[in-house]
C-alpha positions as CSV (number, residue, x, y, z in Angstrom):
1,M,65.9,103.8,83.6
2,K,66.9,102.4,87.0
3,T,63.3,102.7,88.3
4,Y,62.0,100.8,85.2
5,M,64.5,97.9,85.6
6,H,63.6,97.6,89.3
7,E,59.9,97.4,88.6
8,S,60.5,94.8,85.8
9,A,62.5,92.6,88.1
10,H,59.9,92.9,90.8
11,S,57.1,92.0,88.3
12,E,58.9,88.8,87.3
13,K,59.3,87.5,90.8
14,G,58.4,83.8,91.1
15,F,56.8,81.7,93.9
16,T,58.5,81.4,97.1
17,L,59.4,78.0,98.5
18,V,56.6,78.3,101.0
19,E,54.1,79.0,98.3
20,L,55.3,76.1,96.2
21,A,55.1,73.8,99.3
22,V,51.5,74.9,99.9
23,V,50.6,74.2,96.2
24,M,52.2,70.7,96.4
25,I,50.3,69.9,99.6
26,I,47.0,70.9,98.0
27,I,47.8,68.8,94.9
28,G,48.7,65.9,97.1
29,L,45.5,66.2,99.1
30,L,43.4,66.3,95.9
31,I,45.1,63.2,94.4
32,G,44.7,61.4,97.7
33,G,41.0,62.3,97.8
34,I,40.5,61.1,94.3
35,L,42.2,57.8,95.0
36,K,40.3,57.3,98.2
37,G,37.1,58.1,96.4
38,Q,37.9,55.5,93.7
39,E,38.6,52.9,96.4
40,M,35.3,53.6,98.2
41,I,33.4,53.3,94.9
42,S,35.2,49.9,94.1
43,N,34.5,48.6,97.7
44,A,30.8,49.6,97.3
45,Q,30.6,47.8,94.0
46,V,32.1,44.7,95.5
47,T,29.7,44.8,98.4
48,A,26.7,45.3,96.1
49,T,27.8,42.4,93.9
50,V,28.2,40.1,96.8
51,A,24.7,41.0,98.0
52,Q,23.3,40.5,94.4
53,M,24.9,37.0,94.1
54,K,23.5,36.0,97.5
55,G,20.1,37.3,96.3
56,I,20.3,35.1,93.2
57,E,20.9,32.0,95.3
58,A,18.1,33.0,97.6
59,A,15.8,33.5,94.6
60,A,16.7,30.1,93.2
61,S,15.9,28.4,96.5
62,T,12.6,30.3,96.8
63,F,11.6,29.3,93.3
64,R,12.4,25.7,94.0
65,D,10.3,25.8,97.2
66,Q,7.4,27.4,95.5
67,Y,7.3,25.4,92.3
68,D,9.0,22.1,93.2
69,A,11.4,22.6,90.3
70,F,14.7,24.3,89.7
71,P,14.5,27.6,87.7
72,G,15.4,27.1,84.1
73,D,14.8,23.4,84.3
74,M,11.0,23.5,85.0
75,A,9.5,21.2,82.3
76,N,6.0,22.9,82.3
77,A,7.1,26.5,82.7
78,S,5.1,27.7,79.7
79,T,1.8,26.6,81.4
80,R,2.7,27.4,85.1
81,L,4.5,30.7,84.7
82,V,2.8,33.8,83.2
83,N,4.5,35.2,80.1
84,C,6.9,32.3,79.8
85,A,6.2,30.6,76.5
86,V,8.6,32.3,74.2
87,N,12.5,32.2,74.4
88,P,14.4,33.2,76.5
89,C,11.6,32.0,78.9
90,N,10.4,28.5,78.1
91,N,10.4,24.9,79.2
92,G,13.4,23.0,80.5
93,N,13.7,19.3,80.4
94,G,13.0,18.6,84.1
95,D,16.2,16.7,85.0
96,A,16.9,18.9,88.0
97,R,19.9,20.6,86.6
98,I,20.9,23.3,84.1
99,N,22.2,21.6,81.0
100,V,25.0,24.1,80.3
101,N,28.7,23.9,81.2
102,V,29.8,26.0,84.1
103,G,31.4,29.0,82.4
104,A,29.8,28.4,79.0
105,A,27.7,31.1,77.3
106,P,24.0,30.2,76.9
107,T,21.8,30.6,73.8
108,L,18.3,32.1,73.9
109,A,16.8,28.6,73.6
110,D,18.5,26.7,76.5
111,E,18.3,26.4,80.2
112,G,21.2,28.9,80.7
113,A,18.8,31.6,79.6
114,F,15.6,30.1,81.0
115,F,17.2,30.0,84.5
116,W,17.2,33.8,84.8
117,N,13.8,34.4,83.1
118,H,11.9,31.8,85.1
119,M,12.9,33.9,88.1
120,R,12.3,37.2,86.4
121,V,8.7,36.5,85.5
122,T,8.0,35.4,89.1
123,D,9.4,38.7,90.3
124,L,12.3,37.0,92.2
125,I,15.1,38.8,90.4
126,T,15.5,42.0,88.4
127,G,18.2,43.8,86.4
128,F,17.2,42.8,82.9
129,D,14.1,43.1,80.7
130,G,13.9,39.5,79.3
131,S,13.9,40.5,75.7
132,A,15.1,38.0,73.1
133,T,18.6,39.5,72.7
134,L,21.5,37.6,74.1
135,S,23.1,40.4,76.0
136,F,23.4,41.6,79.6
137,G,20.4,43.7,80.5
138,A,18.2,41.9,77.9
139,A,18.0,38.1,78.2
140,I,20.6,38.0,81.0
141,P,20.9,40.1,84.1
142,V,23.6,42.8,84.6
143,A,26.0,42.5,87.6
144,E,26.3,45.4,90.0
145,I,30.0,45.7,89.3
146,G,29.6,45.5,85.5
147,G,29.3,42.6,83.1
148,G,26.8,39.9,84.0
149,Y,26.2,36.3,84.9
150,L,26.3,32.8,83.4
151,V,24.9,29.7,85.0
152,G,25.8,26.0,84.6
153,H,26.1,22.6,86.3
154,T,29.3,20.7,86.8
155,S,27.8,17.4,85.6
156,T,27.6,18.9,82.1
157,G,31.2,20.2,82.2
158,V,33.3,23.3,82.9
159,T,34.7,25.9,80.7
160,D,38.0,27.6,81.8
161,F,37.6,26.4,85.3
162,T,39.1,23.3,86.9
163,A,36.5,20.5,87.4
164,T,38.5,18.8,90.2
165,E,38.4,22.0,92.3
166,M,34.6,22.2,92.1
167,R,32.1,20.4,94.2
168,P,29.2,19.0,92.1
169,G,26.3,21.4,91.7
170,H,25.2,24.7,90.1
171,Y,27.5,27.7,89.7
172,I,26.9,31.2,88.6
173,V,29.9,32.8,86.8
174,L,30.5,36.6,87.1
175,T,32.0,37.6,83.8
176,G,32.5,40.6,81.5
177,Q,31.4,39.2,78.2
178,L,28.5,37.0,77.1
179,A,30.9,34.4,75.8
180,D,32.5,31.3,77.0
181,A,34.7,32.1,80.1
182,A,38.3,32.5,78.9
183,N,41.4,34.6,79.5
184,G,40.5,38.3,79.1
185,T,36.7,37.9,79.2
186,G,36.3,38.7,82.9
187,I,35.1,41.9,84.6
188,L,37.0,41.7,87.9
189,T,40.6,42.6,88.8
190,A,42.3,39.9,90.8
191,S,42.0,42.1,93.9
192,Q,38.2,42.6,93.4
193,A,37.9,38.8,92.9
194,A,39.8,38.2,96.1
195,R,37.6,40.6,98.1
196,I,34.5,38.9,96.9
197,D,35.9,35.5,97.8
198,R,36.9,36.7,101.3
199,K,33.4,38.0,101.8
200,M,31.6,34.9,100.6
201,D,34.1,32.0,101.2
202,D,37.6,31.1,102.2
203,G,39.6,33.7,100.2
204,R,41.4,31.0,98.2
205,S,41.3,31.0,94.4
206,N,41.2,27.2,94.0
207,S,39.0,25.9,96.8
208,G,35.6,26.3,98.5
209,S,32.4,27.7,96.9
210,V,34.0,30.6,95.1
211,L,36.7,29.8,92.6
212,S,38.7,31.8,90.0
213,E,39.3,30.8,86.4
214,T,42.5,28.9,85.7
215,T,44.4,31.8,84.0
216,A,47.7,32.1,85.7
217,A,47.6,35.9,85.9
218,C,44.5,35.7,88.2
219,R,46.2,33.3,90.6
220,N,49.3,33.3,92.8
221,G,49.5,29.7,94.0
222,N,46.4,29.1,96.1
223,D,45.7,32.8,96.3
224,Y,44.7,35.6,94.0
225,A,47.4,37.6,92.1
226,E,46.2,40.9,93.8
227,S,49.2,42.9,92.7
228,D,48.1,42.5,89.0
229,Q,45.6,45.3,88.3
230,D,45.5,44.7,84.5
231,Q,44.3,41.1,84.2
232,L,40.5,40.7,84.3
233,C,39.2,37.5,85.9
234,N,36.1,35.4,85.9
235,I,34.9,33.8,89.1
236,A,32.4,30.9,89.7
237,V,30.1,30.9,92.8
238,R,28.4,27.7,93.9
239,I,24.6,28.0,94.6
240,Q,22.3,25.4,96.1
241,G,20.3,23.2,93.9
């Protein structure tokens, strides 16, 4: 009987403090590696999105140089551009600007959709198929970080941005939904928006060529509310033209 009890107690022996410490260290390293990996993925998405937006601006400038017209606004696109006679690729009105509010969702039959598809059929941008469906990846390009893009001109108006903060011109809006820019329709955390702004402009939410929507949760004074990881923000980026 004594031998049996001794063997039972020995078999129920738990981990030592050293063993528990080793396990905790391993768990900590795994968690740290996961978090670091997530951070690296997020940074890579931000970098790729910045490159994509710069590419859109370059494509618009190239189109204007080649065709002496702004993409989306070209009045004779149906005759000058191959496969561009059916919405969402058709004729603009030739007034040198996109006739859509900055931050407003386009329709298939306006210059907010034509802008992207004039450049698509001339092989200047990719990331969507140009089909007559108002969604990202179809009529409108997908953003590298998720969501997609809107385009508009300040002379037509602004939606959920502050007109007095914007210099006159064309802006692309990075958003999460194909709807008018508004609180909760964004794709970026305030921290991601701030990183994009710092890479492209002055890092301020309310000045320069990169601006955030007016939602208070995206801003902290002149800066971005980077500690808020729940609010999703829209940003507008000025392009030439």
